[in-house]
Structures are given as C-alpha cells and as structure tokens.
N, CA, C and O atoms as a GROMACS GRO file, in nm:
protein
  508
    1MET      N    1  12.662  10.260   9.738
    1MET     CA    2  12.542  10.287   9.752
    1MET      C    3  12.451  10.230   9.772
    1MET      O    4  12.398  10.167   9.680
    2ASN      N    5  12.385  10.229   9.929
    2ASN     CA    6  12.304  10.173  10.008
    2ASN      C    7  12.174  10.212  10.025
    2ASN      O    8  12.118  10.189  10.133
    3ALA      N    9  12.092  10.290   9.895
    3ALA     CA   10  11.901  10.296   9.939
    3ALA      C   11  11.887  10.150   9.925
    3ALA      O   12  11.929  10.045   9.877
    4GLU      N   13  11.782  10.223  10.013
    4GLU     CA   14  11.680  10.067  10.074
    4GLU      C   15  11.625  10.034   9.869
    4GLU      O   16  11.628   9.920   9.822
    5TRP      N   17  11.603  10.097   9.826
    5TRP     CA   18  11.436  10.126   9.729
    5TRP      C   19  11.540  10.038   9.560
    5TRP      O   20  11.484   9.957   9.486
    6MET      N   21  11.696  10.086   9.539
    6MET     CA   22  11.789  10.053   9.495
    6MET      C   23  11.751   9.874   9.454
    6MET      O   24  11.750   9.823   9.342
    7PHE      N   25  11.721   9.806   9.594
    7PHE     CA   26  11.702   9.652   9.594
    7PHE      C   27  11.612   9.590   9.556
    7PHE      O   28  11.620   9.478   9.506
    8ASP      N   29  11.482   9.672   9.580
    8ASP     CA   30  11.351   9.616   9.537
    8ASP      C   31  11.263   9.749   9.516
    8ASP      O   32  11.230   9.841   9.590
    9ALA      N   33  11.235   9.713   9.354
    9ALA     CA   34  11.179   9.862   9.292
    9ALA      C   35  10.989   9.887   9.363
    9ALA      O   36  10.900   9.949   9.306
   10ARG      N   37  10.981   9.817   9.491
   10ARG     CA   38  10.846   9.850   9.542
   10ARG      C   39  10.878   9.926   9.615
   10ARG      O   40  10.779   9.965   9.677
   11LYS      N   41  10.996   9.988   9.656
   11LYS     CA   42  11.036  10.083   9.728
   11LYS      C   43  11.045  10.236   9.657
   11LYS      O   44  11.073  10.342   9.715
   12ILE      N   45  11.014  10.217   9.516
   12ILE     CA   46  11.100  10.325   9.394
   12ILE      C   47  11.007  10.427   9.456
   12ILE      O   48  10.917  10.394   9.534
   13PRO      N   49  11.039  10.586   9.410
   13PRO     CA   50  10.929  10.656   9.488
   13PRO      C   51  10.849  10.704   9.373
   13PRO      O   52  10.892  10.705   9.258
   14ASP      N   53  10.711  10.751   9.417
   14ASP     CA   54  10.719  10.764   9.289
   14ASP      C   55  10.666  10.836   9.164
   14ASP      O   56  10.611  10.812   9.056
   15LEU      N   57  10.714  10.941   9.240
   15LEU     CA   58  10.774  11.022   9.079
   15LEU      C   59  10.919  10.942   8.980
   15LEU      O   60  10.925  10.894   8.866
   16VAL      N   61  11.015  10.958   9.085
   16VAL     CA   62  11.112  10.773   9.032
   16VAL      C   63  11.071  10.682   8.918
   16VAL      O   64  11.097  10.663   8.799
   17MET      N   65  10.968  10.621   9.043
   17MET     CA   66  10.961  10.513   8.901
   17MET      C   67  10.834  10.599   8.804
   17MET      O   68  10.898  10.636   8.706
   18ASN      N   69  10.731  10.633   8.792
   18ASN     CA   70  10.705  10.688   8.633
   18ASN      C   71  10.779  10.774   8.513
   18ASN      O   72  10.740  10.813   8.403
   19TYR      N   73  10.902  10.785   8.584
   19TYR     CA   74  11.059  10.830   8.550
   19TYR      C   75  11.059  10.747   8.450
   19TYR      O   76  11.040  10.761   8.329
   20LEU      N   77  11.083  10.658   8.518
   20LEU     CA   78  11.200  10.507   8.476
   20LEU      C   79  11.096  10.428   8.443
   20LEU      O   80  11.122  10.308   8.456
   21ARG      N   81  10.923  10.468   8.384
   21ARG     CA   82  10.886  10.384   8.326
   21ARG      C   83  10.877  10.449   8.155
   21ARG      O   84  10.883  10.403   8.041
   22ARG      N   85  10.863  10.547   8.203
   22ARG     CA   86  10.902  10.631   8.064
   22ARG      C   87  10.967  10.641   7.964
   22ARG      O   88  10.929  10.656   7.848
   23ILE      N   89  11.127  10.628   8.033
   23ILE     CA   90  11.240  10.561   8.017
   23ILE      C   91  11.277  10.432   7.943
   23ILE      O   92  11.338  10.409   7.838
   24ALA      N   93  11.204  10.338   8.057
   24ALA     CA   94  11.147  10.183   7.967
   24ALA      C   95  11.100  10.187   7.851
   24ALA      O   96  11.169  10.150   7.756
   25VAL      N   97  10.940  10.245   7.831
   25VAL     CA   98  10.893  10.243   7.678
   25VAL      C   99  10.968  10.349   7.603
   25VAL      O  100  10.976  10.335   7.481
   26ARG      N  101  11.000  10.406   7.634
   26ARG     CA  102  11.092  10.495   7.520
   26ARG      C  103  11.168  10.413   7.480
   26ARG      O  104  11.163  10.422   7.357
   27ALA      N  105  11.276  10.295   7.524
   27ALA     CA  106  11.422  10.218   7.448
   27ALA      C  107  11.296  10.146   7.422
   27ALA      O  108  11.238  10.222   7.344
   28ILE      N  109  11.249  10.085   7.434
   28ILE     CA  110  11.124   9.979   7.364
   28ILE      C  111  11.084  10.030   7.260
   28ILE      O  112  11.107   9.968   7.156
   29GLU      N  113  11.025  10.133   7.254
   29GLU     CA  114  10.922  10.179   7.160
   29GLU      C  115  10.984  10.265   7.016
   29GLU      O  116  10.939  10.289   6.904
   30GLU      N  117  11.157  10.305   7.111
   30GLU     CA  118  11.140  10.430   6.967
   30GLU      C  119  11.311  10.342   6.934
   30GLU      O  120  11.382  10.314   6.838
   31LYS      N  121  11.312  10.332   7.050
   31LYS     CA  122  11.536  10.241   7.021
   31LYS      C  123  11.516  10.115   6.956
   31LYS      O  124  11.596  10.069   6.875
   32HIS      N  125  11.387  10.044   6.998
   32HIS     CA  126  11.406   9.875   7.003
   32HIS      C  127  11.455   9.753   7.046
   32HIS      O  128  11.458   9.639   7.001
   33TYR      N  129  11.521   9.850   7.223
   33TYR     CA  130  11.613   9.734   7.254
   33TYR      C  131  11.441   9.622   7.328
   33TYR      O  132  11.345   9.660   7.395
   34SER      N  133  11.469   9.519   7.284
   34SER     CA  134  11.421   9.438   7.397
   34SER      C  135  11.361   9.470   7.530
   34SER      O  136  11.438   9.500   7.621
   35PRO      N  137  11.255   9.468   7.547
   35PRO     CA  138  11.151   9.405   7.722
   35PRO      C  139  11.178   9.322   7.807
   35PRO      O  140  11.123   9.303   7.915
   36GLU      N  141  11.320   9.232   7.731
   36GLU     CA  142  11.376   9.166   7.829
   36GLU      C  143  11.511   9.218   7.878
   36GLU      O  144  11.556   9.180   7.985
   37LEU      N  145  11.583   9.316   7.788
   37LEU     CA  146  11.660   9.408   7.779
   37LEU      C  147  11.692   9.476   7.824
   37LEU      O  148  11.812   9.493   7.847
   38ILE      N  149  11.560   9.580   7.873
   38ILE     CA  150  11.508   9.668   7.979
   38ILE      C  151  11.500   9.584   8.046
   38ILE      O  152  11.612   9.563   8.093
   39ALA      N  153  11.430   9.515   8.082
   39ALA     CA  154  11.379   9.453   8.221
   39ALA      C  155  11.512   9.469   8.276
   39ALA      O  156  11.544   9.583   8.308
   40ASP      N  157  11.617   9.346   8.296
   40ASP     CA  158  11.755   9.274   8.297
   40ASP      C  159  11.867   9.452   8.297
   40ASP      O  160  11.981   9.462   8.343
   41LEU      N  161  11.802   9.537   8.247
   41LEU     CA  162  11.918   9.698   8.358
   41LEU      C  163  11.805   9.748   8.427
   41LEU      O  164  11.826   9.840   8.506
   42PHE      N  165  11.721   9.717   8.418
   42PHE     CA  166  11.605   9.864   8.509
   42PHE      C  167  11.586   9.724   8.621
   42PHE      O  168  11.514   9.756   8.716
   43GLY      N  169  11.632   9.584   8.628
   43GLY     CA  170  11.606   9.572   8.778
   43GLY      C  171  11.485   9.511   8.782
   43GLY      O  172  11.454   9.474   8.895
   44ILE      N  173  11.374   9.480   8.664
   44ILE     CA  174  11.312   9.429   8.701
   44ILE      C  175  11.199   9.384   8.636
   44ILE      O  176  11.184   9.432   8.524
   45ASP      N  177  11.110   9.301   8.676
   45ASP     CA  178  11.022   9.160   8.654
   45ASP      C  179  10.981   9.258   8.518
   45ASP      O  180  10.925   9.367   8.507
   46ARG      N  181  11.056   9.129   8.391
   46ARG     CA  182  10.989   9.180   8.294
   46ARG      C  183  10.853   9.135   8.175
   46ARG      O  184  10.846   9.136   8.052
   47THR      N  185  10.743   9.090   8.302
   47THR     CA  186  10.613   9.100   8.344
   47THR      C  187  10.587   9.262   8.326
   47THR      O  188  10.545   9.320   8.225
   48SER      N  189  10.623   9.316   8.444
   48SER     CA  190  10.609   9.487   8.437
   48SER      C  191  10.676   9.586   8.320
   48SER      O  192  10.644   9.705   8.314
   49ILE      N  193  10.762   9.532   8.240
   49ILE     CA  194  10.756   9.610   8.106
   49ILE      C  195  10.651   9.573   8.032
   49ILE      O  196  10.591   9.660   7.968
   50TYR      N  197  10.604   9.415   8.026
   50TYR     CA  198  10.454   9.405   7.857
   50TYR      C  199  10.455   9.501   8.014
   50TYR      O  200  10.543   9.586   8.026
   51ASP      N  201  10.324   9.472   8.158
   51ASP     CA  202  10.236   9.573   8.122
   51ASP      C  203  10.260   9.733   8.094
   51ASP      O  204  10.173   9.806   8.046
   52TRP      N  205  10.357   9.764   8.121
   52TRP     CA  206  10.379   9.898   8.080
   52TRP      C  207  10.340   9.953   7.931
   52TRP      O  208  10.276  10.049   7.888
   53LEU      N  209  10.426   9.821   7.864
   53LEU     CA  210  10.403   9.857   7.719
   53LEU      C  211  10.238   9.881   7.685
   53LEU      O  212  10.186   9.988   7.655
   54ARG      N  213  10.155   9.713   7.702
   54ARG     CA  214  10.028   9.672   7.740
   54ARG      C  215   9.912   9.843   7.745
   54ARG      O  216   9.820   9.884   7.675
   55LYS      N  217   9.998   9.906   7.892
   55LYS     CA  218   9.911  10.065   7.873
   55LYS      C  219   9.915  10.148   7.818
   55LYS      O  220   9.816  10.208   7.775
   56TYR      N  221  10.088  10.192   7.793
   56TYR     CA  222  10.093  10.247   7.677
   56TYR      C  223  10.034  10.247   7.623
   56TYR      O  224   9.934  10.318   7.630
   57ARG      N  225  10.071  10.138   7.500
   57ARG     CA  226  10.005  10.093   7.398
   57ARG      C  227   9.834  10.136   7.400
   57ARG      O  228   9.793  10.187   7.296
   58GLN      N  229   9.743  10.119   7.504
   58GLN     CA  230   9.646  10.099   7.518
   58GLN      C  231   9.601  10.275   7.555
   58GLN      O  232   9.502  10.332   7.508
   59GLN      N  233   9.689  10.329   7.638
   59GLN     CA  234   9.615  10.457   7.684
   59GLN      C  235   9.696  10.542   7.694
   59GLN      O  236   9.671  10.634   7.772
   60GLY      N  237   9.810  10.542   7.629
   60GLY     CA  238   9.933  10.664   7.696
   60GLY      C  239   9.972  10.690   7.756
   60GLY      O  240   9.934  10.662   7.869
   61GLU      N  241  10.093  10.773   7.731
   61GLU     CA  242  10.173  10.798   7.853
   61GLU      C  243  10.146  10.795   8.006
   61GLU      O  244  10.207  10.735   8.095
   62GLU      N  245  10.030  10.885   8.011
   62GLU     CA  246   9.965  10.923   8.130
   62GLU      C  247   9.889  10.758   8.210
   62GLU      O  248   9.883  10.750   8.332
   63ALA      N  249   9.851  10.668   8.141
   63ALA     CA  250   9.855  10.545   8.176
   63ALA      C  251   9.995  10.474   8.274
   63ALA      O  252   9.959  10.395   8.361
   64LEU      N  253  10.155  10.500   8.260
   64LEU     CA  254  10.226  10.526   8.264
   64LEU      C  255  10.253  10.585   8.435
   64LEU      O  256  10.352  10.545   8.496
   65ASP      N  257  10.178  10.660   8.485
   65ASP     CA  258  10.215  10.697   8.612
   65ASP      C  259  10.167  10.609   8.696
   65ASP      O  260  10.083  10.523   8.667
   66THR      N  261  10.246  10.636   8.868
   66THR     CA  262  10.181  10.563   8.970
   66THR      C  263   9.972  10.605   9.038
   66THR      O  264   9.958  10.700   9.116
   67ARG      N  265   9.898  10.557   9.012
   67ARG     CA  266   9.778  10.565   9.125
   67ARG      C  267   9.740  10.501   9.262
   67ARG      O  268   9.798  10.414   9.327
   68LYS      N  269   9.667  10.546   9.277
   68LYS     CA  270   9.709  10.480   9.415
   68LYS      C  271   9.586  10.355   9.366
   68LYS      O  272   9.513  10.384   9.271
   69ALA      N  273   9.569  10.236   9.426
   69ALA     CA  274   9.455  10.237   9.474
   69ALA      C  275   9.337  10.231   9.504
   69ALA      O  276   9.326  10.267   9.621
   70PRO      N  277   9.222  10.199   9.453
   70PRO     CA  278   9.124  10.287   9.491
   70PRO      C  279   9.008  10.218   9.591
   70PRO      O  280   8.905  10.278   9.618
   71GLY      N  281   9.029  10.118   9.629
   71GLY     CA  282   9.033  10.108   9.775
   71GLY      C  283   8.842  10.078   9.754
   71GLY      O  284   8.788  10.084   9.644
   72ALA      N  285   8.755  10.040   9.902
   72ALA     CA  286   8.653  10.037   9.919
   72ALA      C  287   8.589  10.242   9.935
   72ALA      O  288   8.667  10.332   9.968
   73PRO      N  289   8.461  10.260   9.906
   73PRO     CA  290   8.431  10.371   9.897
   73PRO      C  291   8.400  10.402  10.020
   73PRO      O  292   8.388  10.294  10.078
   74TRP      N  293   8.379  10.499  10.101
   74TRP     CA  294   8.349  10.528  10.201
   74TRP      C  295   8.211  10.535  10.268
   74TRP      O  296   8.128  10.606  10.211
   75ILE      N  297   8.165  10.461  10.401
   75ILE     CA  298   8.000  10.447  10.372
   75ILE      C  299   7.983  10.535  10.484
   75ILE      O  300   7.865  10.554  10.514
   76ILE      N  301   8.107  10.619  10.586
   76ILE     CA  302   8.075  10.693  10.751
   76ILE      C  303   8.046  10.830  10.658
   76ILE      O  304   8.139  10.844  10.578
   77THR      N  305   7.938  10.942  10.644
   77THR     CA  306   7.909  11.018  10.594
   77THR      C  307   7.934  11.137  10.754
   77THR      O  308   7.877  11.152  10.863
   78PRO      N  309   8.046  11.195  10.687
   78PRO     CA  310   8.024  11.358  10.776
   78PRO      C  311   7.863  11.297  10.879
   78PRO      O  312   7.859  11.269  10.999
   79GLU      N  313   7.766  11.294  10.791
   79GLU     CA  314   7.617  11.301  10.883
   79GLU      C  315   7.650  11.195  11.001
   79GLU      O  316   7.616  11.220  11.117
   80ILE      N  317   7.733  11.051  10.958
   80ILE     CA  318   7.700  10.951  11.039
   80ILE      C  319   7.802  10.955  11.156
   80ILE      O  320   7.769  10.917  11.268
   81VAL      N  321   7.919  10.999  11.129
   81VAL     CA  322   8.018  11.156  11.270
   81VAL      C  323   7.963  11.143  11.322
   81VAL      O  324   7.951  11.049  11.400
   82ALA      N  325   7.856  11.294  11.294
   82ALA     CA  326   7.828  11.397  11.360
   82ALA      C  327   7.710  11.307  11.427
   82ALA      O  328   7.637  11.390  11.480
   83TRP      N  329   7.670  11.212  11.444
   83TRP     CA  330   7.488  11.132  11.482
   83TRP      C  331   7.582  11.102  11.620
   83TRP      O  332   7.580  11.159  11.730
   84LEU      N  333   7.692  10.954  11.555
   84LEU     CA  334   7.748  10.887  11.664
   84LEU      C  335   7.785  10.975  11.805
   84LEU      O  336   7.745  10.970  11.921
   85LYS      N  337   7.897  11.070  11.720
   85LYS     CA  338   7.977  11.162  11.797
   85LYS      C  339   7.857  11.236  11.930
   85LYS      O  340   7.897  11.285  12.036
   86GLU      N  341   7.718  11.226  11.891
   86GLU     CA  342   7.628  11.317  11.968
   86GLU      C  343   7.550  11.233  12.039
   86GLU      O  344   7.503  11.278  12.143
   87THR      N  345   7.510  11.064  11.991
   87THR     CA  346   7.499  10.976  12.041
   87THR      C  347   7.531  10.975  12.199
   87THR      O  348   7.486  10.991  12.313
   88ILE      N  349   7.670  10.937  12.096
   88ILE     CA  350   7.766  10.895  12.268
   88ILE      C  351   7.770  10.968  12.355
   88ILE      O  352   7.726  10.922  12.461
   89VAL      N  353   7.804  11.058  12.356
   89VAL     CA  354   7.878  11.157  12.462
   89VAL      C  355   7.738  11.168  12.487
   89VAL      O  356   7.737  11.109  12.595
   90ASN      N  357   7.607  11.203  12.464
   90ASN     CA  358   7.492  11.260  12.523
   90ASN      C  359   7.391  11.197  12.566
   90ASN      O  360   7.291  11.237  12.626
   91SER      N  361   7.449  11.007  12.506
   91SER     CA  362   7.334  10.921  12.605
   91SER      C  363   7.412  10.817  12.605
   91SER      O  364   7.523  10.788  12.558
   92ILE      N  365   7.274  10.730  12.711
   92ILE     CA  366   7.446  10.590  12.690
   92ILE      C  367   7.385  10.472  12.640
   92ILE      O  368   7.382  10.484  12.517
   93PRO      N  369   7.349  10.396  12.664
   93PRO     CA  370   7.313  10.290  12.573
   93PRO      C  371   7.146  10.235  12.598
   93PRO      O  372   7.074  10.175  12.518
   94ALA      N  373   7.111  10.287  12.764
   94ALA     CA  374   6.997  10.231  12.783
   94ALA      C  375   6.924  10.335  12.718
   94ALA      O  376   6.849  10.301  12.627
   95ASP      N  377   6.936  10.501  12.762
   95ASP     CA  378   6.813  10.563  12.642
   95ASP      C  379   6.882  10.486  12.526
   95ASP      O  380   6.967  10.558  12.473
   96HIS      N  381   6.871  10.323  12.451
   96HIS     CA  382   6.843  10.278  12.295
   96HIS      C  383   6.725  10.170  12.332
   96HIS      O  384   6.657  10.122  12.242
   97GLY      N  385   6.708  10.139  12.454
   97GLY     CA  386   6.636  10.059  12.530
   97GLY      C  387   6.848   9.902  12.538
   97GLY      O  388   6.874   9.784  12.562
   98TYR      N  389   6.866   9.935  12.528
   98TYR     CA  390   6.955   9.821  12.571
   98TYR      C  391   6.948   9.864  12.789
   98TYR      O  392   6.926   9.960  12.862
   99ASP      N  393   6.984   9.717  12.800
   99ASP     CA  394   7.005   9.709  12.950
   99ASP      C  395   7.158   9.656  12.954
   99ASP      O  396   7.212   9.546  12.952
  100THR      N  397   7.214   9.836  12.965
  100THR     CA  398   7.372   9.847  12.976
  100THR      C  399   7.388   9.975  12.934
  100THR      O  400   7.336  10.028  12.837
  101SER      N  401   7.513  10.052  13.067
  101SER     CA  402   7.500  10.178  13.017
  101SER      C  403   7.649  10.224  12.971
  101SER      O  404   7.704  10.334  12.973
  102LEU      N  405   7.694  10.088  12.925
  102LEU     CA  406   7.828  10.068  12.871
  102LEU      C  407   7.837  10.077  12.689
  102LEU      O  408   7.745  10.026  12.626
  103TRP      N  409   7.926  10.130  12.632
  103TRP     CA  410   7.912  10.180  12.440
  103TRP      C  411   7.944  10.049  12.446
  103TRP      O  412   7.993  10.024  12.557
  104THR      N  413   7.937   9.934  12.361
  104THR     CA  414   7.974   9.744  12.309
  104THR      C  415   7.979   9.831  12.175
  104THR      O  416   7.944   9.946  12.152
  105LEU      N  417   8.043   9.715  12.081
  105LEU     CA  418   8.053   9.729  11.954
  105LEU      C  419   7.933   9.672  11.896
  105LEU      O  420   7.886   9.733  11.799
  106LYS      N  421   7.882   9.581  11.931
  106LYS     CA  422   7.781   9.528  11.897
  106LYS      C  423   7.653   9.607  11.928
  106LYS      O  424   7.562   9.574  11.852
  107ILE      N  425   7.618   9.704  12.021
  107ILE     CA  426   7.539   9.829  12.079
  107ILE      C  427   7.558   9.946  11.893
  107ILE      O  428   7.485   9.993  11.806
  108ARG      N  429   7.684   9.938  11.924
  108ARG     CA  430   7.689  10.049  11.788
  108ARG      C  431   7.673  10.065  11.643
  108ARG      O  432   7.651  10.157  11.564
  109VAL      N  433   7.698   9.903  11.640
  109VAL     CA  434   7.649   9.874  11.500
  109VAL      C  435   7.514   9.833  11.524
  109VAL      O  436   7.455   9.817  11.417
  110ASP      N  437   7.460   9.816  11.602
  110ASP     CA  438   7.313   9.770  11.644
  110ASP      C  439   7.235   9.932  11.562
  110ASP      O  440   7.151   9.942  11.472
  111LEU      N  441   7.298  10.023  11.630
  111LEU     CA  442   7.167  10.136  11.679
  111LEU      C  443   7.212  10.191  11.398
  111LEU      O  444   7.136  10.210  11.303
  112LEU      N  445   7.423  10.186  11.422
  112LEU     CA  446   7.399  10.194  11.242
  112LEU      C  447   7.334  10.144  11.194
  112LEU      O  448   7.316  10.185  11.080
  113LYS      N  449   7.258  10.036  11.231
  113LYS     CA  450   7.214   9.934  11.106
  113LYS      C  451   7.031   9.984  11.133
  113LYS      O  452   6.952   9.981  11.039
  114GLU      N  453   7.006  10.011  11.218
  114GLU     CA  454   6.894  10.064  11.238
  114GLU      C  455   6.887  10.161  11.180
  114GLU      O  456   6.879  10.134  11.060
  115ARG      N  457   6.885  10.294  11.202
  115ARG     CA  458   6.943  10.469  11.163
  115ARG      C  459   6.986  10.457  11.046
  115ARG      O  460   6.903  10.492  10.963
  116PHE      N  461   7.089  10.419  11.002
  116PHE     CA  462   7.160  10.425  10.850
  116PHE      C  463   7.143  10.315  10.765
  116PHE      O  464   7.126  10.343  10.646
  117GLY      N  465   7.144  10.145  10.810
  117GLY     CA  466   7.099  10.074  10.722
  117GLY      C  467   7.246  10.028  10.711
  117GLY      O  468   7.254   9.951  10.615
  118LEU      N  469   7.362  10.046  10.772
  118LEU     CA  470   7.472   9.998  10.733
  118LEU      C  471   7.479   9.848  10.829
  118LEU      O  472   7.425   9.822  10.936
  119TRP      N  473   7.585   9.750  10.724
  119TRP     CA  474   7.608   9.641  10.788
  119TRP      C  475   7.739   9.666  10.799
  119TRP      O  476   7.800   9.753  10.736
  120ALA      N  477   7.806   9.554  10.916
  120ALA     CA  478   7.858   9.512  10.978
  120ALA      C  479   8.022   9.454  10.958
  120ALA      O  480   8.083   9.380  11.035
  121VAL      N  481   8.074   9.518  10.814
  121VAL     CA  482   8.146   9.419  10.759
  121VAL      C  483   8.316   9.523  10.792
  121VAL      O  484   8.362   9.636  10.780
  122GLY      N  485   8.347   9.411  10.830
  122GLY     CA  486   8.503   9.437  10.865
  122GLY      C  487   8.541   9.484  10.989
  122GLY      O  488   8.652   9.528  11.019
  123PHE      N  489   8.433   9.471  11.068
  123PHE     CA  490   8.431   9.559  11.236
  123PHE      C  491   8.498   9.437  11.323
  123PHE      O  492   8.544   9.470  11.433
  124GLY      N  493   8.506   9.308  11.287
  124GLY     CA  494   8.548   9.206  11.393
  124GLY      C  495   8.443   9.146  11.474
  124GLY      O  496   8.464   9.074  11.572
  125CYS      N  497   8.349   9.173  11.437
  125CYS     CA  498   8.238   9.120  11.564
  125CYS      C  499   8.186   8.998  11.426
  125CYS      O  500   8.210   8.977  11.307
  126ARG      N  501   8.079   8.928  11.566
  126ARG     CA  502   7.974   8.877  11.443
  126ARG      C  503   7.852   8.957  11.485
  126ARG      O  504   7.772   8.894  11.554
  127CYS      N  505   7.824   9.069  11.461
  127CYS     CA  506   7.685   9.142  11.465
  127CYS      C  507   7.568   9.119  11.317
  127CYS      O  508   7.458   9.174  11.316
   0.00000   0.00000   0.00000
C-alpha cells in the first residue's frame, strides 16, 4: 500500500481519523493498553493520544470528532459586497473626491473605512 496518508497522520481523512481516535481511546480506557503502545501501533505521536484522552474524559466521545478551525469572523457582509459592486461598477473614484479614474486598493479601503468603519487588516497595504 502506498497511500500517502499512511505515512502522514495529518493526511488521514476526517472520517477515518474520527474512527481511529475512538478505537485508540477505547483500547486505553476499556482494554487498559498503554497510550505509548497505542501511539506506536497507530504511528501517532503520543502527545496526540494524550490529547485525545484528555478531551474524551472532559467532554465525551463527540470531542474526538475533527473540527474545522474557527478562523476570524467574517466582516464583509452581503450589504457591503452589494455596496462595493454598485460603487465600483457605477462610479469612478473622482465621484468620491479622488483625483483619479482608476480604482486602487487604497481608495476602496478608504471608502470602506468611511462608510462601514472597517479597517484594512491583511489587505497587504499600509492603509
């Protein structure tokens, strides 16, 4: 077998990983196998095994399911998207007091700050 995920646990599909976590925890909790043995058998770092055990003991079996990283909340609302489209399609920067007819990132960021109070975090400019 040359499945790539067989050599890198980060590439194991979520459904398979959820199942493996449950098998590992049950082997330790019910069969009293050592976490080190399970880590060695599964090819998983033992600190991960201990993390799974801790989560299971604190929150139950559902804590073993893969979760998506929360990330930052969206700040661009449908209202903002509609306003941006309307503004960029139906006007030019000169209509908003800028001395140019080209839409630049800085101009769009300035308008978003002015209209919606948004700040340019991660836009790749010093705005």
